[in-house]
Each structure stands twice: as C-alpha cells, then as structure tokens.
N, C-alpha and C positions, 0 to 999 in steps of 0.2 A: 368650379370652372373645368370644362372638358379639356383633355389633352388634344391638341390639334393633330389631325391626321397628316402624316408627312407625305406630301405629293410631289414636292420639288426640292432638289438639293443643288447647291452651288459648291463646286469642288475646285480648289486652286492650291496646289501643294508644291513645295520645293523638295521635300523628302517624299519620294514616291514609293517607298517600300510599303507593300501591303495595300496600296490604294486601288489597284485593279480588282482584287478580290472583294474589297469593300464596295466598290462601285457596282460590280456585277451583282452582289447581294442586294443592293438597293434597287437596281433595275428589276431583279426577279421579284422584289416585293412591291413593284408597281410605282417606283419613284422615278421621276423624270430628272435627268442629269444635265446641268449647265456647267460649263467650264471655260477656262482661259488658256490661251497660248500653249505653252509646253505641256501642261497637264492635259488639255483637250487632245493634243496630238498623241500623247502617250496612251490615253484611254482608248481613243479611236483605233490606234494601231493594234490594241489588244482585243478589239471587237466589242467594246462597250458603246452602246448607243449614247451619243453625247451631243449637246447643242452648244454652239459657240456663243459666248456671252456678247461678242461684238455684233452678231446678227440680231440679238435681242435688243441691245441698246441703240443700234443704228449708228454706232461710232466705232471705228477701228481702233485696235491698240496703237498707241503712238508714243513718240519720244523714246524710242528704244525700249518699249515695254514699261516705262515709268507710269503710263496712264492706261489702265485697263478696266478697273471696276469702280472707279470713283464717279458714280453716276446715280441720279435719283431712282432710276429704274432698278438698280441693284439694291441700294440701301433702303429705299422705300419698301421693297419686298422683304427685307430682313427686319426692319424696325417696326413695321405696322402692328398695331395692337388689335387683335381680332375682336375684342369686345368694345372697341371704340368706333362709333359710327362715322365720325369725321375721317379717321384713318382709312376705313374701308371705302368710303366715298372717294377719297383722294386716289386710291388705287384704281377704281373704276374710271374716274374722269381722265386719268393719265395713262391708262393702259399698262399698269404695273402689275406684275405677277408676284405672288407670295413665294418666299423661300423659307420652308420650315426647317431646313437643315443646312448648315454651313460647315464645310470641312476645309480647313485652311491651316497650313503651317508655313513658317516664315523663311525668308532668305537666310542662309547660314552665316549671319554676321560674325558671331563669335569664332566659328571655325576659320573664317576668312582672315580676321585680324590676328589670329593666333599663328598664321603661317609666317615663316621667316621671309622678310623682305617685302611684305605686302605694302602696296602703295596706298596713299590717302584716297586716290580716285577709286581703286578697287574696293576699299572699305565703304566709301560713300555709296557706290552703286549696289552694295549689298545691304543697304538700309531699306527695309521693306516699309512701304507706305500704305498701299491698298490692303495688304494682308492684315495688319493690326487694326485698321479701320473696320474691316468686315468682322473680325473677331470681337472687337469691343461692341460693335452694334448688335451682333447676335447674342453676346453675353448679357448685355444690358436688357435685351428683350427675351430673357430666358423663360418667361411665362409662356411664350409662344414659339420660340426658336431654339433648336438644338445646335450647339456649337461644338465641333470636334476639332481638337488641336494637336492630338498625339495619336500615333498609330496604335498605341496600346489601348486606346479607347474604342477602336473599330468594332471589335467582337461584341462588346457589351451593348453598344448602340444598335448594331445590326440585329442582335438577338431579340431586342425589344421590338424593333420595327417588324421583323419577320413574324413575331408572335401576336402583336396587337395592332400594327400599323402606325404606332406612335411611340414616343418615349414618355417616361414618367416625369412628373414635376421634380421629384427628388433627384433623378439623374440629371435633368437639365440644370438644376441648381448646382450640383457638384461639378458639372462640365463648365458652367459659367465661372465658378471659383477658380478652376484650373486655368481657364482662358485668361482671366484678369491677372493671375500670377504669372502666366507666360509672357503677356505683353509688358508687365511691370519689369520682369527680369530682362526682357529684350531691350527695353528703353534704358535700363540701368547699364547694360553692356555698352550701348552706344554712348551714353553719357560719360562712362568711364574712359572710353576710347578718346573722346574729345578732351577730357580733363588731362589725360596723360600726354596727349599731343600738345596741348596749349600750355600746360604747366610744367612739363618736363619731368625730371627725375625726383624732384622734391616731394614734400607732402602736399597732396591735393587739398583744395579748399573744402571739399566734401567727399565722402566715401559712402557708397551704397553696397551693402553686403547681400548676397543671395545664396541661400542654401536650400537644398531639397531634402525633405525628410526621407531617410533611408530605412529606418526601423525604429520601433518603440522598444525600449529596454524594460526588463522586469522591474528595475528600480535604479536609483542613482547611486551616489556614494554611500548612502544609507538606505535601509528598506523603507523608511517613511518618505523618501524623496522620489518623485517620478522623473523619468529621463527618456531621452530619445537621441538617436544618431542622425545627424544631417551631413550631407555631402556638398561640396562646392562643385557644381557641374563643369566649371571651366578649368579646374585643376588637372594638371597632367602628372602630378607627383604620385608615385606609388606609396600608399599609406594604408593604415589599418582599416579606415572606414570604407575603402574601395577594394579591399583584399577579398580573396576567396577563402572561405572556411572549409577545410577538408575533413575535419573531424571534431567531435566534442560537443559539449553543451553550448548554449547560447552565451555569447560574450557579455560580461557585465560592464558597467560603466568604469569600474576600477581596472578591470582587465584591459580595456581599450586605452586608458591613460597609461598604464604600465607598458603595454606593448608598443605604444607610440614612442615612449621614452627609450625603450630597448632598441628599436629600429633607428631612432635618431642617433644614438651612440654608435651602433654597429656600422651605420653607413658613413660615419665620419672617418673611418679607418680604411686604408687601401689594402692592407693585408687581411687574410681571413680572420674574422673577429667573432667572438661570442660574448654576449652581455647577459648578466643575470640581474633582474630588477625586483626589488621588494619595496612596496610603498613609495613608488616613483623615484627611488634612488638606486644606483647600482650597488649591489653588495658583492658582485663579482664581474670581472671584465678581463679579457685577454685577447691578444693577437698572437698568431703563430704561423708556421709555414703551411699548416693545413687546418681544416675546420675541426677535426676530431681533437687535435692537440689543444686548440684554442678553447674548445668546450671543456676539456678536462681541467685546464688551468683556471678558467672562469668559475667553474663549480667549486674549486678548491679555495677560492678567494675567501669565502665566508660560508662554509658548509652548513652551519646552523641556520643562518638567514636564508640560504638557498632553498630550504625545504618549503614547498608551496609557492615558489617564485614563478615569474614569467621570464622567458628567454627571447633574445633577439639575435639574429645572424645576418651577416652581409654576403653569405654564400649559401649554396644549396646544402641542406641538412643531409648528410650521407649516412651510410650504414654504420660506420665506426662511431660517429657522433651519437647516433640513436642507441647503439649498444651501451655506450657509457651512461647515457641519461636514464636508462631503465635499470641501473644497478639497484639493489634492494633498499639502500638508504636514501634514494632520491625520490622526490615527489614534485612533479611539474604541473602547474596549472595551465599554462599556455605557451606556445612557441610561435614566433613569427619569423619568416625567412623568405628570401626570394623564391625558393622552390624546395621541394622535398623529393628525395629518391623514393621510388615506389616501395622498395624493401625497407627503407627507413620508416615510412608510414606504417607498414605492417608491424615492425618491431615496436614502435612507440604506442600503437593502439591495441596490441594484443598481449604483449609480454607482461607489463606491470598491472597491478590491480586497478590503478587509476587510468589505464589506457583508454577505456571506452569514453571517458569524460574529458581527456586532455584536448584542449583547443589547438588545432594546427591551422595556422593562418598563412596562406601563400600570398606574399605581397607582390611579387613580380620584380622587374628590374629596378634597381636603386640608383641608377646613374642619371636620372633626370634632375635638372637644376631645381633646387629648393626655392620655396617662396621667399621673396625679398623681405616681407614684413611679418611681424608677429602682432597679433591683436589680442588684447586682454580687456574684457568688459569690466567696468567699474560702475557703481551706482550713478546713473544719469549720463553715461557716456562710455568711452573706451580709451585705453592707452595703446598707442601704435608706435612701434619702433622697428628699426632694421633688425632682421634676424641675426643672431650671433652664430653664424655658420661658416664664416670665412676663416681660412687658416691664418694664423698670425705670422707676420714677416719676421723670420728668425734673424735677419740682419739688423733688427732693432734690439735684439737681446744683448745684454752686457753682463759680464762677470763682475759682480760687485765686491767680491772677497779677494784676499791676497792669493788664495789657493784656487787654481783652475780645476774644473771637474775633469776627471779622466775621460778621454774620448770614448772609451769602452762603455761609459755610462750614458752617452747621448741618446741612444735608442730608448732607454728607460725614461730619461728626462723628457723627451718629446712625447712619449706615451702618457706620462703623468700629466703633462700640461694639456694634452688633448682631452684627457678624461675629466679633469677637474672642472672644466666648464659645464659639464653635464650634471654635476652634483649640487644640491641645493646649498645656498650660502647660509652660514659661513662654511666653506668647504675645504676639507683637508683630505688628500689621498696619499697613501703610502703604496708605492709600486716597485716591483722587482721582476726581472725576467719578462717584461712586457705583460704583466698581470697585476691586477688590483689585489693588494694584500690586506689593506685596512682603509676604511673611510669614516670620516666624521662629517655629518651633514646637518644643515638646518639649525645649528645651535646659535644662541644669542651672543656667545663670545667665542672668539677663535681658539682660545686655550681649551675650551670645553670640546671643540671639534678635534683638537689635537689629542686630547685624552681619550676620546672615543676611538679614534683611528689607531692609537697605540694599543688600546685594549683589544681591538679586533685583530691587529697584526700579531699580538702575542710574542712568542719567541722567534717569529719569522722576521722581525723588524730590522735586524742588523743587515746593512747593505741596501736598504730601501731608499728610493728617491721620495722626498716629500714635496708634494705640489700643493700650493695654496692659491685659491681663486682670487684673493685680494691681498693687500700688504699686511704685514704683521704690525699692529699698532704699538707693540712693546716687545722687548727681547725675551719676555717670559716663556713664550712658546719655544724659542730656540734653546734656551737654557733647559727646558724640560726634555727636549728630544736629544740633547747633546750626549746624554749617557747611554743612548740606545743604539749607537753605531750607524746613524743616518749617513748615507754616502754622499748626498747632495740635496740641495733645496732649489726649487724653482718657484718664483712668485713675482708679482708685478712690480713691487717697489712703490715708492711714492709716499711713504709715511713720514711724518715729522720726526719719527724716531728711527728712521733708516740707519743713521750712523750707529746707534746703539745696537740695532739688530745685526748690522754688519760686524761690529766689534765682537758680539757674542758668537757669531759664526767663525770669525778668525780665531778667537780663543779656543773654540772646540775643533778647529781644523776641518770645518765643513764648508765646501765650496758652495756658493749661492749665485744663481742667475736671476737678474731682473729682466722681465719681459717687456716692461713698460706698457702693458695692456692688462686690464682687469677683466674678469669673467664672472661677475655676480649672476646668479640664477635664483631669483626670488620666487 
C-alpha cells in the first residue's frame, strides 16, 4: 500500500509553541492548511496562509467555542480509507476534502485543575471534546492519516514530508500509539477530577495511574532484570526521577532507590541535614547548624558502611562539605541535593579517583508538599495508604517512667524519633548530638535489631537516645541496653508487656517516652 501524499492539514492547538515554524514548513512543502479559532488567528498573524474551518463546513464556531470541528466534513476527511471505494464515493457525493495530517493538542485540563482555587466551571470548560475526537479519528486511520499531538514530533514529521511528500507507515503507527496514550491520559485526568470532587478525601472507588517512560536503565536490582524509569507528568514534587544529573555515570535502579530514600529523610528535617544511605537504610544521618558539619557527623555515624554509599542533602552542597567528602578514606557513589556550588562540583569531580564517575543529582527545591498517598504493587493489584510524612503531635507524648528525661536531651529525642520512621522494621536507632550512632534494621526480632545497633555504636553508645519504631514486646531489649548507659528511650508503647518494659526502665533509671504512634516501614 502506498503512503498517501500529504496535501492538506488540519491544525488546532492549545499549546502554540513551535506551531508557526511547523505550519510554515508544511506550506513550503505544498500542504494546504485549515485551522480553527485561536490557532487560525495566530497562524495568520504570523503570515501563514490558512483557511478557516468554518468557511469549509459552512457553519460558524458556536456555543462559546464548544462546537467547532464536530462535523462530517471534518471527520469524513480524517477517517476516509483511500483504498475503500464506498468511502471515496462518499467524499465525492458530499463535497468532503481529505485531511492527510491532523496536528492537535488539547486544552490544558491538568494545569487548570492544579491551580489553587480553580472552580468547577473553569475545570469543565477546559475539557476538550473536539480535540480528542479528531485525534482518535486520525489515530484510528493511521494507515492513511498522520496524527501529530506533541511539539516534539514536529521536526520528525516535517523532515519526512519535505523529503518525500508523505510520512512512513512506521512513523504513522508510532504517532498513533502516542496519540491514543495521550487521550487515555487526558480522560484519566478528567475522571480523577470528578472522582475527587464526588467522593471527597477518602479512597476513591477506582484509581488510574499514568506514567511516562523517562529512560531505560542498564538493568534492575540485578543484572538479569530489565528496568526503566517512569515519571508522573502531573507531579510537582522535586525528586530523583525529575532531577538534573550534573556528573557521573548513568544512575542504576539501586542508585535511584537509595537516592530517593536519602532525599526523603533529608527533607524531613528543617535544619541543615546530611544522610548516608546503604542498601536503602540510613547508615549515617545528622543535622547541624551548617551543611559541612552535618556532612562530617553523618559520615562518622558508620564509616565502614559509608564506603560506597549514596548521600542526600536538604541544602546546597558547599565547598566545605565537598572538601570533607573527598578525603582519602571516603568513596561516594552518588549525591542528591537541591543544588551544588560550582566550586563544590569541581572538587567532587576532580580531586578523588572516583570523581569522574560520581553521580551528582540536582533535585531542586524540596519545599513542595509531598504526595498524600503511597502505592505498592502486589500480585493482582496494589496496596494504597496515606503516606507517613506528617509530623507526630508531641502533645500526645507521655513520659511512661518515674524518671523524666532531661530537657537537654529533647533535641536528640526528637531527632531519633524523626529518623527511626525511615529505617526498615524492626527498627532501632541510637542517636547522640543529633547524629545517628548506630542502627539496627529489617530484623525479624526487635532484640536482634538492638544487638546490631549496639554493635554499630560500639564505645560511643553511652549517652545515646534509643528510638524504636514500634513497641517492645518484652523487657529483654531494655535489660540488654541498660548496661550501656542509654540516656533515654522513645517508643510508641502499646504492648501487653508495657508494664514489664516500664519496670525494667525504672530499675535501670532510664527515662522513657511513649509517643502513642507507630512507624513501621516494611
């Protein structure tokens, strides 16, 4: 089957970036342009010869622009099959012209509903009807019609038309795929808007997810697994998948997971914070009056594990922080931060042997409100829950023991409690001077996590705050740490053995706070 020569194009776009150059290129290639309303005015103003679709159909735009292209003379010209005699006879009998190319993008519905204070009327008026209809018609008829839905496609399409007068079947198939994806995402956004409006803040009856492939990775968690990165086009949160890579090798699947965890922890603190991640758990974390000091303290949390780690910051990485990170005994895989000073980039990439390969990831501002939900796929479906990102109400904390914690310890107690929610359950953290000294993570029993945290802390354990993400089921953990000089304990409480746990703390003169809120992270 021959590729149809493109003689006539219908252009109707909301996003007009690049459309004038595209249209001028089409005209130069001998293509006749038809257009609607604002697009026609815009093209004509820029000197593009363009015909009004209303003059062609014999009907004016009406109902405030709601009705423009929904007409047989438009859709017949898009949908006709050039190899079907009945279709071609219908065109002749009814004076219908063929449109071999349709360039359409849609009203900005998602941008509209994302605005603060948008009304329902504004949202509804930004639901495009004619646009998706033309796109779907052209995509359905891709054997004969070229559908263009994104300005990034203009150059490829125009190059083929200028060279041959038509587009290839392979390109038309690809454009049709993109077109149907676009209309599916558009309808999903509209559906979700109505679900949210009608069903309120609870869990909706159905959820449609849409992600756009951003890149294909070398492999997944392991070399035998394939992997890719997808982005949520509607998300406004600064994160690793939308960040700008300033230096280094391609990010791996595991790098991305670890960097995401590092940033999640760093952004949870208001003070300058540095976080060291290894295998998706923090092996170092600290806050301080400046980033350089936070960096030093974080790296000292577990120097052995910090070798080959990834780091996250909630402030710009400065010269002093970079100078510390490139000390001879340090090796860094990747760093994510809101920004990097130019001199810091120079230091990190030039001084150490690993500098050429270190991934530097510029995230941007971290002050955007995070997603309300977390979604975890399981076989046959997904688990959806509210994200555990809100600060706990400290007025619900109670001192469970006879001894009250010293007020001088409260900064460390709060730091330990904020940090422990980011460690995999069963989670134990030992913290002092607003830095992580030892952590036990992901163990099947809490006493095992305690033992690992004590081992990591070593002779630094005296005076530490112990944070536990969930209650102690037995007093054995308290009895174990009692001999190490723990300054205070913070945990949710709620065990049937709370009385025995409290008694063990009282016996050891360790003050303990119950937060009355658990922070499992499975």
